[in-house]
C-alpha positions as CSV (number, residue, x, y, z in Angstrom):
1,X,1.5,-33.9,6.6
2,X,2.0,-32.4,3.2
3,X,1.0,-28.9,2.1
4,X,1.2,-27.9,-1.5
5,X,1.8,-24.3,-2.3
6,X,1.4,-22.6,-5.7
7,X,4.7,-21.7,-7.1
8,X,5.9,-18.2,-6.6
9,X,8.6,-16.6,-8.8
10,X,11.2,-15.2,-6.5
11,X,13.1,-13.0,-8.9
12,X,16.6,-12.0,-8.0
13,X,17.5,-9.1,-10.3
14,X,20.2,-6.6,-10.7
15,X,20.2,-4.0,-13.4
16,X,23.0,-4.6,-15.8
17,X,23.8,-2.6,-18.9
18,X,25.8,-4.2,-21.6
19,X,29.4,-3.2,-21.3
20,X,29.0,-2.0,-17.7
21,X,32.4,-2.0,-16.0
22,X,34.5,-1.1,-13.0
23,X,37.5,0.6,-14.6
24,X,38.4,2.0,-11.2
25,X,39.0,-1.3,-9.7
26,X,37.3,-4.3,-8.1
27,X,34.8,-3.4,-5.4
28,X,35.4,-4.5,-1.8
29,X,32.7,-7.2,-2.2
30,X,35.3,-9.4,-4.0
31,X,37.6,-9.6,-0.9
32,X,36.9,-13.3,-0.6
33,X,36.7,-14.5,-4.1
34,X,39.1,-12.3,-6.2
35,X,36.9,-13.5,-9.1
36,X,35.7,-10.9,-11.8
37,X,32.2,-11.9,-12.8
38,X,32.5,-10.6,-16.3
39,X,29.1,-11.7,-17.3
40,X,29.5,-15.4,-18.3
41,X,33.2,-15.1,-19.2
42,X,35.4,-17.8,-17.6
43,X,39.0,-17.3,-16.6
44,X,41.8,-18.6,-18.8
45,X,43.1,-22.1,-18.1
46,X,46.4,-21.8,-19.9
47,X,49.5,-20.8,-18.2
48,X,49.6,-17.0,-17.5
49,X,51.9,-15.0,-19.7
50,X,52.5,-12.7,-16.8
51,X,55.1,-13.1,-14.0
52,X,54.0,-12.8,-10.4
53,X,56.9,-12.9,-7.9
54,X,57.8,-11.9,-4.4
55,X,61.4,-10.9,-3.5
56,X,61.7,-13.2,-0.4
57,X,61.2,-16.9,0.1
58,X,60.8,-16.5,3.9
59,X,59.4,-13.8,6.1
60,X,59.5,-12.6,9.7
61,X,56.8,-10.7,11.5
62,X,56.5,-7.1,10.2
63,X,58.9,-7.8,7.3
64,X,58.3,-5.8,4.1
65,X,58.2,-7.8,0.9
66,X,58.2,-6.6,-2.7
67,X,55.7,-8.0,-5.2
68,X,56.4,-7.6,-9.0
69,X,54.0,-8.2,-11.8
70,X,55.3,-8.2,-15.4
71,X,55.8,-10.3,-18.5
72,X,58.8,-11.5,-20.5
73,X,57.5,-9.9,-23.7
74,X,56.1,-6.6,-22.4
75,X,52.6,-7.9,-22.7
76,X,50.1,-5.3,-21.3
77,X,47.5,-5.9,-18.6
78,X,44.8,-3.5,-17.3
79,X,43.7,-4.8,-14.0
80,X,44.8,-6.7,-10.9
81,X,43.5,-7.8,-7.6
82,X,45.8,-9.2,-4.9
83,X,45.5,-10.4,-1.4
84,X,47.7,-12.4,1.0
85,X,46.4,-15.1,3.2
86,X,47.4,-18.2,5.2
87,X,48.1,-21.4,3.4
88,X,46.7,-23.5,6.3
89,X,43.7,-23.2,8.5
90,X,42.0,-20.1,7.0
91,X,42.5,-19.0,3.4
92,X,39.8,-16.4,3.6
93,X,41.0,-13.7,5.9
94,X,43.3,-11.1,4.1
95,X,46.5,-10.7,6.1
96,X,49.1,-7.9,6.3
97,X,49.0,-4.5,4.6
98,X,49.9,-3.0,1.2
99,X,52.2,-0.1,2.0
100,X,53.8,1.3,-1.2
101,X,52.4,1.3,-4.8
102,X,51.7,3.5,-7.8
103,X,48.8,5.5,-6.4
104,X,47.7,6.6,-9.9
105,X,47.3,3.0,-11.2
106,X,46.5,1.2,-7.9
107,X,44.4,1.6,-4.8
108,X,43.7,-0.5,-1.7
109,X,40.5,-1.7,-0.2
110,X,39.8,-2.4,3.5
111,X,38.4,-5.9,3.7
112,X,36.5,-7.2,6.7
113,X,37.7,-4.6,9.2
114,X,41.3,-4.7,8.1
115,X,43.3,-1.8,6.6
116,X,44.8,-1.8,3.1
117,X,44.7,-5.6,3.0
118,X,43.6,-5.9,-0.7
119,X,45.0,-4.1,-3.7
120,X,43.4,-3.5,-7.1
121,X,43.6,-1.2,-10.1
122,X,42.4,2.4,-9.9
123,X,41.9,2.8,-13.7
124,X,41.9,0.7,-16.9
125,X,45.2,2.1,-18.3
126,X,47.3,-0.7,-19.7
127,X,50.7,-1.3,-18.1
128,X,53.5,-3.8,-18.6
129,X,54.7,-4.1,-15.0
130,X,53.9,-3.1,-11.4
131,X,55.8,-3.0,-8.2
132,X,54.0,-3.2,-4.8
133,X,55.3,-3.4,-1.2
134,X,53.4,-5.4,1.4
135,X,54.1,-5.6,5.2
136,X,53.6,-8.8,7.1
137,X,51.5,-9.0,10.2
138,X,53.3,-8.4,13.5
139,X,53.0,-12.1,14.4
140,X,54.0,-15.4,12.8
141,X,51.0,-16.8,10.9
142,X,52.8,-19.6,9.2
143,X,53.1,-20.1,5.5
144,X,51.4,-17.4,3.5
145,X,50.2,-17.3,-0.1
146,X,50.1,-14.2,-2.4
147,X,47.1,-14.7,-4.7
148,X,46.3,-12.6,-7.7
149,X,43.8,-12.1,-10.5
150,X,45.4,-10.5,-13.5
151,X,43.1,-9.0,-16.1
152,X,44.3,-8.4,-19.7
153,X,40.9,-7.4,-21.0
154,X,37.2,-7.8,-20.2
155,X,37.1,-11.3,-21.6
156,X,40.7,-12.4,-20.9
157,X,41.9,-12.8,-17.3
158,X,43.9,-15.3,-15.2
159,X,42.6,-16.3,-11.8
160,X,44.3,-17.8,-8.7
161,X,47.8,-16.9,-9.8
162,X,49.8,-17.6,-6.7
163,X,53.2,-17.8,-5.0
164,X,53.9,-19.1,-1.4
165,X,56.3,-17.7,1.1
166,X,57.4,-19.7,4.2
167,X,57.9,-18.3,7.7
168,X,61.5,-17.9,8.9
169,X,60.6,-20.0,11.9
170,X,57.9,-22.6,12.5
171,X,57.8,-21.7,16.2
172,X,55.1,-19.6,17.9
173,X,52.7,-19.7,14.9
174,X,49.5,-17.9,15.9
175,X,46.3,-19.8,15.1
176,X,43.6,-18.0,13.0
177,X,40.5,-16.5,14.6
178,X,38.4,-19.2,13.0
179,X,39.1,-22.4,11.0
180,X,37.6,-23.2,7.6
181,X,35.5,-26.4,8.2
182,X,37.2,-29.6,7.4
183,X,35.1,-31.8,5.1
184,X,35.5,-35.6,5.5
185,X,35.5,-38.0,2.6
186,X,32.5,-39.9,3.8
187,X,28.9,-38.7,3.3
188,X,25.9,-40.2,5.1
189,X,23.0,-40.4,2.6
190,X,20.1,-38.0,3.3
191,X,17.2,-39.9,4.9
192,X,14.0,-38.5,3.3
193,X,11.9,-41.1,5.1
194,X,11.9,-38.8,8.2
195,X,10.4,-35.9,6.2
196,X,7.2,-34.8,7.8
197,X,8.1,-36.7,11.0
198,X,11.3,-35.6,12.6
199,X,12.4,-32.9,10.1
200,X,10.9,-30.5,7.7
201,X,11.5,-30.8,4.0
202,X,11.0,-28.7,0.9
203,X,10.8,-30.6,-2.4
204,X,10.9,-29.4,-6.0
205,X,9.1,-30.4,-8.2
206,X,6.0,-31.6,-6.3
207,X,6.1,-35.1,-7.9
208,X,9.5,-36.0,-6.5
209,X,10.2,-37.8,-3.3
210,X,13.7,-36.9,-2.2
211,X,16.7,-38.2,-4.1
212,X,14.9,-37.8,-7.4
213,X,14.1,-34.1,-6.8
214,X,15.7,-31.5,-9.0
215,X,16.4,-29.8,-5.7
216,X,15.4,-30.5,-2.1
217,X,16.1,-29.0,1.3
218,X,15.6,-30.6,4.8
219,X,16.0,-28.9,8.1
220,X,15.9,-30.2,11.7
221,X,15.8,-28.6,15.1
222,X,18.5,-30.4,17.2
223,X,16.9,-29.1,20.5
224,X,20.2,-27.5,21.5
225,X,19.9,-24.1,19.8
226,X,21.4,-25.6,16.6
227,X,19.8,-26.6,13.3
228,X,21.0,-29.2,10.7
229,X,20.3,-28.3,7.1
230,X,20.7,-30.7,4.1
231,X,20.5,-29.9,0.4
232,X,20.5,-32.0,-2.7
233,X,20.2,-31.0,-6.3
234,X,21.2,-31.7,-9.9
235,X,24.6,-30.4,-11.0
236,X,24.7,-28.0,-13.9
237,X,26.9,-29.4,-16.8
238,X,29.1,-31.3,-14.3
239,X,29.4,-28.4,-11.9
240,X,27.0,-26.0,-10.2
241,X,25.6,-24.9,-6.9
242,X,22.4,-25.2,-4.8
243,X,21.5,-22.7,-2.2
244,X,18.9,-22.2,0.5
245,X,18.0,-18.7,1.5
246,X,16.1,-17.3,4.5
247,X,14.1,-14.1,4.0
248,X,11.7,-12.1,6.2
249,X,9.8,-11.0,3.1
250,X,9.4,-12.0,-0.5
251,X,11.6,-9.2,-1.8
252,X,15.3,-9.7,-2.0
253,X,17.5,-7.9,0.5
254,X,18.8,-8.5,4.0
255,X,18.7,-12.2,3.6
256,X,21.0,-15.0,4.7
257,X,22.0,-17.7,2.1
258,X,23.7,-21.1,2.5
259,X,25.5,-22.3,-0.6
260,X,26.8,-25.7,-1.6
261,X,28.9,-25.4,-4.7
262,X,31.2,-27.6,-6.8
263,X,34.8,-26.7,-7.4
264,X,37.4,-29.0,-8.8
265,X,35.1,-32.0,-8.3
266,X,34.5,-31.3,-4.6
267,X,31.7,-29.6,-2.9
268,X,32.2,-26.7,-0.4
269,X,29.8,-24.9,1.8
270,X,29.6,-21.1,1.9
271,X,27.8,-18.4,3.7
272,X,26.2,-15.6,1.7
273,X,24.3,-12.4,2.4
274,X,21.9,-10.4,0.2
275,X,22.5,-6.7,1.0
276,X,20.2,-5.9,-1.9
277,X,19.2,-7.6,-5.2
278,X,22.4,-9.7,-5.3
279,X,24.4,-12.0,-3.1
280,X,27.9,-11.8,-1.8
281,X,29.9,-14.2,0.2
282,X,30.7,-13.8,3.9
283,X,33.3,-15.6,6.0
284,X,32.8,-19.4,6.0
285,X,32.5,-19.6,9.8
286,X,29.9,-21.1,12.1
287,X,29.6,-24.4,10.2
288,X,30.0,-27.7,12.0
289,X,29.4,-31.3,11.1
290,X,29.9,-30.5,7.5
291,X,29.5,-33.4,4.9
292,X,29.4,-33.0,1.1
293,X,29.2,-35.2,-1.9
294,X,29.3,-34.9,-5.7
295,X,28.3,-38.2,-7.3
296,X,26.5,-39.0,-10.6
297,X,25.6,-35.4,-11.3
298,X,24.1,-34.8,-7.9
299,X,25.3,-32.2,-5.3
300,X,24.6,-33.1,-1.7
301,X,25.6,-31.4,1.5
302,X,24.8,-31.3,5.2
303,X,25.9,-28.9,7.9
304,X,24.9,-27.7,11.4
305,X,24.5,-24.0,12.3
306,X,23.9,-22.3,15.6
307,X,20.6,-20.5,15.8
308,X,22.3,-17.2,15.4
309,X,23.7,-16.9,11.9
310,X,26.1,-14.0,12.5
311,X,27.4,-12.2,9.4
312,X,30.7,-10.3,9.5
313,X,29.6,-8.0,6.8
314,X,26.3,-7.2,8.5
315,X,26.8,-7.5,12.2
316,X,23.7,-5.5,13.0
317,X,21.5,-8.1,11.3
318,X,20.7,-11.0,13.6
319,X,19.5,-14.0,11.6
320,X,17.9,-16.0,14.4
321,X,17.2,-19.4,12.9
322,X,14.6,-20.2,15.5
323,X,12.4,-17.5,13.9
324,X,10.2,-18.1,10.8
325,X,11.3,-17.1,7.3
326,X,10.3,-17.6,3.7
327,X,12.5,-20.4,2.4
328,X,14.1,-19.8,-0.9
329,X,15.8,-22.5,-3.0
330,X,18.0,-21.6,-5.9
331,X,20.5,-23.5,-8.2
332,X,22.8,-22.8,-11.1
333,X,26.2,-23.2,-12.6
334,X,29.7,-22.4,-11.3
335,X,32.7,-21.0,-13.0
336,X,35.1,-23.8,-14.0
337,X,37.1,-25.4,-11.1
338,X,36.3,-22.5,-8.7
339,X,33.1,-23.1,-6.9
340,X,32.2,-19.4,-7.8
341,X,28.5,-19.2,-8.6
342,X,27.2,-17.9,-11.9
343,X,23.8,-16.2,-12.5
344,X,21.1,-18.8,-12.7
345,X,18.9,-19.4,-15.7
346,X,16.1,-21.0,-13.7
347,X,13.8,-19.1,-11.4
348,X,14.3,-19.9,-7.7
349,X,11.3,-21.3,-5.8
350,X,10.1,-20.1,-2.5
351,X,7.5,-21.0,0.0
352,X,4.3,-19.0,0.0
353,X,4.2,-18.8,3.8
354,X,6.7,-18.2,6.5
355,X,8.4,-21.5,7.6
356,X,10.0,-22.4,10.9
357,X,13.0,-24.6,10.9
358,X,11.5,-26.3,14.0
359,X,8.6,-27.4,11.8
360,X,8.5,-31.0,10.5
361,X,6.1,-30.3,7.6
362,X,6.8,-31.6,4.1
363,X,6.4,-28.8,1.7
364,X,6.4,-28.7,-2.1
365,X,5.4,-26.4,-5.0
366,X,3.3,-26.8,-8.1
367,X,5.0,-27.5,-11.4
368,X,8.6,-27.2,-12.6
369,X,10.2,-23.8,-13.0
370,X,12.1,-23.5,-16.2
371,X,14.3,-21.1,-18.0
372,X,11.3,-20.1,-20.1
373,X,9.4,-19.1,-16.9
374,X,12.4,-17.1,-15.9
375,X,12.2,-15.0,-19.1
376,X,8.5,-14.5,-18.5
377,X,9.1,-13.6,-14.9
378,X,11.8,-11.0,-15.5
379,X,13.3,-9.4,-18.5
380,X,16.6,-8.8,-16.9
381,X,19.4,-11.2,-16.0
382,X,18.8,-13.0,-12.7
383,X,21.7,-13.5,-10.4
384,X,22.4,-15.0,-7.0
385,X,26.0,-13.8,-6.9
386,X,27.0,-10.2,-7.4
387,X,27.7,-9.6,-11.0
388,X,31.1,-7.9,-11.0
389,X,32.6,-6.5,-14.1
390,X,35.8,-4.7,-13.9
391,X,37.0,-3.6,-17.3
């Protein structure tokens, strides 16, 4: 059965003033990405003129290591963000603790229940060098990577500056609490013939039939308290993302969002949360049976989730996928080779009624939603990722 709903502009807005900045450092919401969303500014792809080094090539549990940031020609920089994480298994969880640093220039953030596990600038004063001490965890976690973003100015910054330190021993390495999902090379094509029969589907625009849609979502109850979700959509200038959000109302806030985004010619899955009129990423956990593909300008992904979509950043919110939600579909560009989502120029579409993921109805909406409609719908920038500007 097909039901056609009139299109509803689901406007994701955040109030942004030109030149708005965070001179006192990156907010804790960047714990996962370390990416400064300086409006549409993209990171530099040239070699960084700054040095980023650690004083040891190996570490033991509870060792203290010294990090130095500088340049060979006394070039100044204004901001940094650094975290340390595993090389294998889980690159998201910040490890260890920053213990000594210039407390006038720098400050620490407590990410995801840890203490002082991310360090950033405390003001926008220009400096030519910084020295920071970091203490390793009290257990062997294997090879670790020191990852930094170094900001010279609002529009000039280097992302994913890194150096790796090996464990002194490969014995007794403690596994991470959760593993980032492994994505196989193969992708089983999405079967749209089952839409309206064994699975529910949401097409946009209404004239499409699946593979030819600008964006489409399918969902299926696996009858074992898990749900399989599939997304397909057009890439944006050779990159981009598609996202499906579940909301209890038509206003943004306290929503869960599933992202499929392109980074370095591969597609990854991410879990997001809307604490207000923006999105921020949560730990990528709880995904199974993940498959993705990026071919001929089309992004495709498939994953299975338990009915309880638990969020680390909002543990008191229980997103029970067996309940009914408004289904939001959004798409847009990504920052070059990162998979980090940019603000979208097209207005997301949403169902006009609550939808159960157990339902097998085929849904669609009237008419395409264009950038022109976006401008009529809102007069502010629309975003699906938190617009972060530091300097």
